[in-house]
N, C-alpha and C positions, 0 to 999 in steps of 0.2 A: 503494499499499502503506498504508494505517494503522498508529500505534504499536500497536493493537489486536490489528492481524494479527499482528506481530511478536512481542509480548508473550510471555512462555512462561508456561505453562499451571504453575501451582504444584504442588509436587511433593508428592505423599499424604505424610500423617504416618506417619513409622516407627512400626513395631509392637514394640513393647518385651518383649510377652510371646510367648513360643515355641507358636508352631501345634501345637494339640493332634497327636496320631500317633494317624494313621487306619487302619496296619496292624493285622492280625490279632495277637491277642498268645495265648497259654497260655491264659488265661482265659478269652478269648472263643470259643476253640474250645468250651470247658467249659460255658460260656452257649448256643452253640447246639446243644451235644448235649442240653441242658435243654429248648430247644424243639423237636428232633428225638424226642426224649421224649415231650412233650406230643403230638404231632403221630400218633404211631405209636399212642398208646394211645388216641384217637379212632378212626383207620382197624381199632385191631382191634376196638372197642366196634360199628363203623357195620359190619361183615364179620361178627360175631356176631349184630347184630340182624337183618340181609339174611338170612341165614340161618335165622335163629329166624323169622321172619315168611313165607321161601316154605315152611318145612317145616310149617306152620302148626300148631307147636308150644304149647303150652301154661306158664306157670310162666315161673320166672324164665332169664335168660340163663345159658348154662352157668359151669360156675362155672372152665373154664380161661380163656373168653374175660374173665372178669373178674378174675381174679389177672394175667393178662396187661396190661391195661389198668390196673390198680392199680398194681402192681408197677413198671411205665412210671412213673407219676406219681410213686411214690416214688425213683426214680431220679434222675429234674427235680427233684425237690426236694433230694435230696444233692449234685448238680452245681449247684444253685444255692448250696447253705451253701460248698462249695470254691471255687466259680469268683469269689468275694469273698475269701477268705483269697488266694488264689494270685495276686489284684490287688494286694493289699496288699504281698505279698513280695516278687512278682518287675518288678509294673507294670505297669500297664492301658495300654490307649487309649484315644484320647478319644469312641470310640465303645462303649465297658463300659456305659456308665450306660445307655445306650438302647438297647442290645443287650438286655442286662438285663430291662429292661422289658417290652419287645416280648416274649423269650422266657417270661416271668412269664403275659403276657396267656395266651399259650395251652397254657400246662403246666399251669396254676393258675385257670385262666377261663374259657377253652373245655371244656379237656377234662373235668373235674369237674363242669359246665354241661351235658355232651351226656350225660355218664355220669348224668347226674341223667334227665334227659328220656330216656331208652333204660329206665333202671329206671322211670320214671312210668307211662309209657306204657303198659308192657309189664303192672303191673302191679294200676295202677291203671284201665285199659282207655280214659283220656281221654287228651289232649295239653295240654291249657288248663294245667290248674295248675301241672304240670310243667314246661312251656314258659315260664308266668308266674313261676315260681324258681327256674330257670334262670337268665333274663334276668338277674333279682336278682344272682344271685352275678356272671355275667360282667360287670355293670356296677360293681357294689362293687368287684370285682377292679380296674377302670381308672382308677376313681376312689381309691382306697386307693395303688396307684402312682402316680396323677399328684399327688397330697398327700404322698407319699411324696419325691416329685423335687422338692420347694419346701422342703422341711422341710434347716434344718441340718444336716450332717454331724456325729456327733462322739457325741449324745444316745445313754445308757445300755437306753433303752426302747424301744418300738414304740410310735407313735398309732394304736391298732386290732389290730385280728387279724392277722397278718402273713398274706399271700396264700398261703405254702406249707401253712401249719397250716388257712387256711380250706379250701383244698383237698381237706387231711387228712378235715376234719370231715364236707364233704359225701361225701365216698366210705366213712366210719364208716357214716353213718346210710345210707348206700346197701345198706351188707353189713350193717346188723344189719336191714333189712328191714320196718321198720314199716309199719304202714296210711297209707295215701297223705295222708291230711292230715295226721297227726302227722310225716311225712315235711317235707311243703310246710311246715309250720310251725317243726321242725327246721331246716331251709335260709332260711327267712327270717331267723329268726334269727342264723346264721353271717353272712349279710349285714350285719346290721346292725352283729354284732360287726365287721367288717371295714372299717366305714368310723365307727364310735364314739369315742369319745377314751378308751375303755379303754389302760390302758398294758401290755403287754407285754414283760420282758426280753430286751434281744438276745443272743443267743446267740455270746457270745463268750467267747475263751480255751478252758477244759476244759467250758464247756458245748458250743462246736460241735462238739466230739468225740463228746458225751452225745446231739447229736443225729443227728448220724453215725452214732451204735448204737444209735439208735431206730431209724432209715430202714432201716438195714440187716438189723438183725433184724425188722423190718416185713416187707421182701422174700421173706424167709426164711419166713416165716408162710405169704405169700400163694402161694409155692411149694407149701408144706404143703400148705394147702388146696386149688390148685388140681388137685394130685395127689390130692384124695381119701386121704391119710394121717392112721391114727388120732389124734383129738383134734384134728383140724385146725377141725373148726366152732367148738369152745368156746377153742381159743385165740386165732379171727379174733372171735369177740363179745367175749371176754374185751379183749383189744388197742383192739377200737372202744369199749368202754365207757371205758377208762381216757385213751384221746386225747380223747375226749367231756367228761369228768370235767375232765384236765388244762387243756382249753379254757377251759371254765366258771369255775372257781375261782383259776386264775393270776392274773387283777386283781384277785380279792379278797386274795389274799395279798398284793400290791403295794401293795393302798390297807393292812391291816394293820400291813406293817413298816415302811413309812413314818409311820403316824400312832404307832408303837412310835419311831421314831427320833427324833420332834420331840419325843416327852415327855422323852427320856433329854434332851437338849438342854434 
């Protein structure tokens, strides 16, 4: 036996940092609810599309199906706002950020992209352009989330349109039911905004409750629209137009505010 045989293997360096907690917390269950809502939205649209094609019907999908899918996506967006606040107050697990990104891909990437494909193939009679535009949205969401994960936390602004707002923009485009080429162009613009350097303020503090209130109001309006209540169509069109106006004008407001602040200084 040589000295090498009897030599003791070096001890591994002790890890000073505490290992991340890998058990699901309350915030993680909210994130999983986000993912589940996105999946159920896709299921609702797929079932409605299958029934629509099997019946040989013409025109758009039934309002109830679209209202269900959009309502589920809005609930997913609400849970996306809540899980971060809960994680900050109660503490999150080591899986929180990864779960959040995976859930967002489903609810704000796959679900709105599929919604646009279903609308485009039914209203436009072709699948090429709707699938291309929907693919652009899905890829933009993936790139947007990957870039967000690499950025330093704590900034007051998002770089690029946040994924939930991008999903709501796609939804509102479908609800406005424009000509196919206009819808495709609008969706491509949304995809560009998501990966652009445009800055959008983060919904911190009271702003988060404002966003939650807007989403809750949107769910109520979708229920009214789906049930065919009076003025439901007008309210949905108004809400959709306001959402798109908000998404397009906010970056310019941020730029103007910063210029004004620099002049004062």
